[in-house]
N, C-alpha and C positions, 0 to 999 in steps of 0.2 A: 664166797659171794663178795664181790667188790661193790661197795656202796658209795655214792656221792651224796653230799649233804649241802644244800644251799641254806644261807642264813646260819652257817656253822659258828659264827662268832656271837650269836645271840644267846640268851639265857637257856632257851629250850634246845636250840641247835647244838650248843656245846655239850649239853647232856647227852644228846643223841650220839655225837662223836665219841664221847667217853664210853658209852655202852657198846658201840660197834667196835671200838679199839680193844675193849676188854673181853669180847666174846670170841671163843675159838671157832665159832660158826662163820665168822666173817673175816675177810682179808682186811688189812689196815685201811680205814676209810679215807676218802678224799673230801675235804671240806672247802667250800668257797667262802672267802672272807673279803672284806672291802679294804683292809689296810694291814700293814705290818704289825701295828699295835694289836689288832684283833687276832692275828695269827699267833703272836707271842702269848696272848692270853689263853688261847686254845691249847697251845703246846704246853704251857705251864700246867693247865688242868689235866692234861693227858699224861704228863711225866716225860722226863728226858729219854726214857727207854722206848717210848712209843714210836712206831714207824708210820703213824698217820700223816697224811699230807695236808698242808694248808696252801691253797691256791689263791693268790690275790686276783680279784676280778669283780665284775658287777653283772647282775642278772639283766641289766638293761642292754648289755652287749651280747648279741647272739653268738658271737665268736667265743667269748668266755664260757658261755653255757655249753657249747659244743665241745670245747676242750675239756671241760669238767667231766662230761659224761662219757668221753671216749674210753673204752675198755672197762666200763662199769656195768654191772648186772642190775643194780638197783639205784633209785634216786629218791631221796627224801627232801621234799620241798617245805622249807620253813621260813619263807620270806613273807613279809607283811608290811603294808603302810603303817606308819606310826603317827597319830595325831599329836600336835604340840599345843599346849595351852596358851591362850592369850593372857599375858601377865596381868593386865588391868582387870580382866574378868575374874582372875583368881583373888585379887584384892577385894573386889566387890563381894564375891562368894564368902570369903572369910568374915568380912564385916557384917554381912547379912546374918551370919550365925551368932554373932556377938550381940547385935542390937535386937532386943526383943520386939520392937515395933516394926522392924523391917522384914518384908517378905523374903523368904529364902531364895537365893539365886544360885544357879548352876554355873560352873566355869564354862567358858566358850573355848572352842578348839579350832585349829586350822591345819591344813596339810601344805607343806612346802610344794612349790610347783613341780619339782622333779620327784616328789614323794607322794603324788596323788594316787588314791586307790585305783583309778582308771588305768594308771601306768603300772604301779607296783603289783597290784593284786589281779590284774587282768593281762595287760600286754606283756609284762616281764615274766609272769607265770606261764603264759603261752610260749615265750621264748624257751623256757626250761622244758616244757612238755615236748615241743618240737625237737629240741636238741636230744632229748632222751629217745625219742622215736627214731631219729636219724642215726643215733649211735647204737641202736639195737638193745637198749636197756630193757630188761625183762619185767621189772616191777617198779611202779611209781607210787609212793606214799605221799599224799598231799595233806598237810596239816592246815586246816582252814579254821572255821569258827562257828559256834552255834548261833542261831538267830537268822539264818539265811532265808527262812520262809516268811519273815516278818518285815514288810516294807517300812513300818513305823518303829522298828527296833531303835533304841537310843543310839546304838553304834552307827546306824545309817545317818543319823542327824548330825553327827560330829563333823564339823567343818563342811557340811553339806556334801560329804564325800561318798555316801551310799556304799561304804566299804564292804558290807556283807553281801550286797548284790553284785559287786564286781568280783568278789571271791566266788560267789555262786556261778557266775559266768565262766570263770576258769575251771571250776569243778565240772561243769557241763561239757566244756571243751575236752577235758581229760577223759571223761566218761565216753565221749564219742570218738576218741582218738584211736581206739583199737588196742591200746596198751593195757596190760594187766595193772589194775589200780586198787588202792584203798584210800578212802577219803575220811579223815578224822575231824569231827567238829567238837573241839573241847569247849567247855564253858569258861568261866573266869579262871585265869591262871594264878595259882598260888605258889609262892616260893617256900614250899614245905617238903619234907623228906618223902620220897616215894616208897611204894611197897608196904604202906602202913594202913591203907584204907580199902574198903570195898568199893570197887568201881562200878559205875552204872552206865550201861550202853542203851541208847534209845534211838528213835527215828523222828524226823520231821519236827524237831524242837519240842517234843512232848515233855522233855525234862525241864523246860523253862517254866512249866506250870507247877512244878514242885518247889520244895524249899532247899534242894541240894543242886546247885547250878555251877559249882566250881570244882576244880581238880588240880592237884599239884603238877607243876611243870615236869617233874621227874617221872610221874606216871604217864603223862602224855608222851614223853620221849620213849619210855618203856613200851607203850602200846604201839607207837609208830615203828619202832625197831622190830617188834614181834610181827607186825603186819607184813614185813618184807618176805617172810617165809611161810606163814601159816596158810594152810589150805582154806580155812574158814574166812580168811581175809582177802579172798580173790574176788575182785570186782564188787566191792562192798563200800557203802557210805553210811556212816553212823555218828551219833552224838555221844559225847563222853563227859561224865561228871563223876563225883565221888561222894560217899557219905563222910561224916566226920570220923576221925580216928576213934576206934572203939565201938562204933555203931555197926549195926547190921550183922552179917555173918562172918566178919573178919576180912583181912586183906585179900584182895583178888590176886591169885597166883597164876591162873590159867586163862590167858586172854582168848585163846581159841574157844574154850567153853563159853565164855561171855558172849562172843560173837555168834556162836551157834544158837544162842537163845534169843537173838533178835527176832521180833515178831513180824518179819516181812522185809520189804525192800524200801529204801528211801524214795520219796515221791518228789521228783524234780519238775512236776507240772506246777508246783507252787513256787513263788507267789504269782498271782495274776496281776496285771496292771503295773508291772515294775517300771520305774522311770529309767532303769538301765536295760538296754535291749538284750533280752535273754533268748536263746535259741527256741 
């Protein structure tokens, strides 16, 4: 199985590339990166002996997306808008923690014009989905984010970007595309070793009501790669978190069994009254 990965130069994307490159189940992967510097970083991670491809391009360009997907059986989408902090607000937030008489302040964020969620998480993900369909890709795995049922989620307020709602719009577009898909909603991403924790799969942001809402990036990459071939991951959407290392019943090794125990299907009728136009 030949797999393309977008966002291959990112922290989670590069981990996906490494897993795909190391598995005999997959042909050498093809990753889309934005610069020669990112390509060099990925190639260094994979090792000089790897036959993985790094293609320079951008998901804003439909032609780049089509070229990436040509000849591939699977696509893993790992692109996301990234908010940037307003420096002055960071200073105020730090000072508010130091001075006992000052009310605590949160940093403020913004999105660069070309990095707005409406573009990166909707229009450019649509580019990727359309390219996959045109190229005859058999399976698309979209790594999104938990919180999409909540209009008032903190991530939606960052930079007034409604990032989770634009992500949800792309998810719904993929669901309606006719492509075989799996949509993964990880919680907060941790730079921790994977394969050490019990993973928790849920629906409709139910995991956000608990006290385990984060998951290592390495486990997100592992689950995304597993979803490319698992029968249990056919046309499924789910949330993903993890227990602390040493908690629960031990590290999750069978992703298929985890998905088989999901208590139903993801409900895309939520949220109602979204400021982002959802289908």
